[in-house]
C-alpha positions as a Python dict, from the first residue, in 0.01 Angstrom:
ca = {
    (1, 'M'): (0, 0, 0),
    (2, 'G'): (-183, 101, 314),
    (3, 'K'): (-276, -128, 596),
    (4, 'K'): (-637, -176, 698),
    (5, 'G'): (-600, 53, 990),
    (6, 'D'): (-453, 328, 776),
    (7, 'L'): (-745, 353, 537),
    (8, 'S'): (-974, 660, 552),
    (9, 'N'): (-1347, 629, 571),
    (10, 'F'): (-1373, 709, 204),
    (11, 'E'): (-1125, 432, 119),
    (12, 'H'): (-1326, 184, 332),
    (13, 'G'): (-1636, 278, 123),
    (14, 'M'): (-1440, 228, -201),
    (15, 'V'): (-1336, -120, -100),
    (16, 'I'): (-1693, -215, 0),
    (17, 'G'): (-1830, -62, -318),
    (18, 'A'): (-1581, -247, -538),
    (19, 'R'): (-1669, -578, -371),
    (20, 'R'): (-2046, -511, -394),
    (21, 'A'): (-2004, -423, -761),
    (22, 'G'): (-1894, -779, -812),
    (23, 'L'): (-1514, -741, -837),
    (24, 'S'): (-1305, -1021, -692),
    (25, 'I'): (-1061, -959, -411),
    (26, 'S'): (-772, -958, -653),
    (27, 'Q'): (-946, -727, -899),
    (28, 'S'): (-1033, -486, -612),
    (29, 'A'): (-677, -497, -481),
    (30, 'Q'): (-543, -416, -827),
    (31, 'L'): (-795, -138, -898),
    (32, 'L'): (-759, 36, -562),
    (33, 'G'): (-394, -30, -490),
    (34, 'F'): (-443, -208, -149),
    (35, 'S'): (-330, -553, -47),
    (36, 'R'): (-556, -850, -93),
    (37, 'T'): (-550, -900, 285),
    (38, 'T'): (-669, -544, 346),
    (39, 'I'): (-956, -583, 95),
    (40, 'S'): (-1070, -909, 244),
    (41, 'R'): (-1054, -787, 603),
    (42, 'V'): (-1243, -461, 533),
    (43, 'Y'): (-1513, -645, 342),
    (44, 'K'): (-1541, -916, 607),
    (45, 'Q'): (-1590, -660, 879),
    (46, 'W'): (-1858, -491, 673),
    (47, 'C'): (-2037, -827, 610),
    (48, 'E'): (-2022, -940, 972),
    (49, 'K'): (-2061, -614, 1167),
    (50, 'G'): (-2177, -363, 923),
    (51, 'K'): (-1870, -153, 1002),
    (52, 'T'): (-1787, 86, 732),
    (53, 'S'): (-1546, 328, 900),
    (54, 'R'): (-1265, 337, 1141),
    (55, 'M'): (-1364, 381, 1505),
    (56, 'R'): (-1047, 572, 1603),
    (57, 'Q'): (-1245, 854, 1753),
    (58, 'S'): (-1370, 617, 2026),
    (59, 'C'): (-1029, 520, 2156),
    (60, 'G'): (-844, 686, 2431),
    (61, 'R'): (-956, 831, 2762),
    (62, 'K'): (-1296, 993, 2778),
    (63, 'C'): (-1302, 1366, 2835),
    (64, 'L'): (-1353, 1459, 3198),
    (65, 'V'): (-1495, 1796, 3108),
    (66, 'D'): (-1799, 1759, 2874),
    (67, 'A'): (-1994, 2038, 2707),
    (68, 'R'): (-2191, 2106, 3023),
    (69, 'G'): (-1868, 2128, 3225),
    (70, 'Q'): (-1716, 2362, 2968),
    (71, 'R'): (-2021, 2595, 2996),
    (72, 'R'): (-1991, 2585, 3375),
    (73, 'M'): (-1618, 2669, 3354),
    (74, 'G'): (-1699, 2954, 3120),
    (75, 'R'): (-1949, 3096, 3377),
    (76, 'L'): (-1689, 3064, 3651),
    (77, 'I'): (-1447, 3259, 3445),
    (78, 'Q'): (-1698, 3531, 3355),
    (79, 'A'): (-1785, 3566, 3724),
    (80, 'D'): (-1426, 3645, 3823),
    (81, 'R'): (-1195, 3723, 3528),
    (82, 'R'): (-889, 3768, 3763),
    (83, 'A'): (-920, 3421, 3925),
    (84, 'T'): (-607, 3200, 3915),
    (85, 'L'): (-613, 2852, 3765),
    (86, 'T'): (-610, 2701, 4113),
    (87, 'E'): (-918, 2905, 4216),
    (88, 'I'): (-1105, 2808, 3903),
    (89, 'T'): (-1023, 2442, 3953),
    (90, 'T'): (-1129, 2453, 4312),
    (91, 'R'): (-1461, 2622, 4230),
    (92, 'Y'): (-1526, 2384, 3942),
    (93, 'N'): (-1457, 2078, 4166),
    (94, 'R'): (-1696, 2202, 4434),
    (95, 'G'): (-2013, 2130, 4237),
    (96, 'M'): (-1899, 1831, 4031),
    (97, 'Q'): (-1903, 1463, 4116),
    (98, 'Q'): (-1574, 1393, 3937),
    (99, 'S'): (-1297, 1632, 4026),
    (100, 'I'): (-1025, 1743, 3778),
    (101, 'F'): (-669, 1846, 3816),
    (102, 'E'): (-531, 2191, 3729),
    (103, 'A'): (-372, 2047, 3418),
    (104, 'T'): (-712, 1936, 3290),
    (105, 'A'): (-858, 2271, 3369),
    (106, 'C'): (-573, 2442, 3188),
    (107, 'T'): (-619, 2217, 2878),
    (108, 'T'): (-994, 2289, 2878),
    (109, 'L'): (-941, 2658, 2903),
    (110, 'T'): (-685, 2678, 2632),
    (111, 'M'): (-851, 2445, 2389),
    (112, 'S'): (-1222, 2506, 2408),
    (113, 'I'): (-1319, 2827, 2585),
    (114, 'P'): (-1257, 3149, 2381),
    (115, 'L'): (-1135, 3425, 2619),
}
């Protein structure tokens, strides 16, 4: 049996659908294989807040380099293909309000910009 935080978005929808179809908490738990506590908490969150999915994607630190910053970094790389990471980071920080470290620039380069 999974806990409430472990349920996927589809499983959240199944719980809400079962309860909306008129099944009791116990019947829903037996049908879906989740605990009664999980069923009641998921349904309660849906009733009170309209929340149907996990909001895991909104946790953690916000990305310092957004889509616009990625495009800018791509232009910096195209302008000088032989530039070192330190040079790229320095040039990027020159025109931005929030500066980034070399590690952030490295992560951005390896994860999002095709070379």
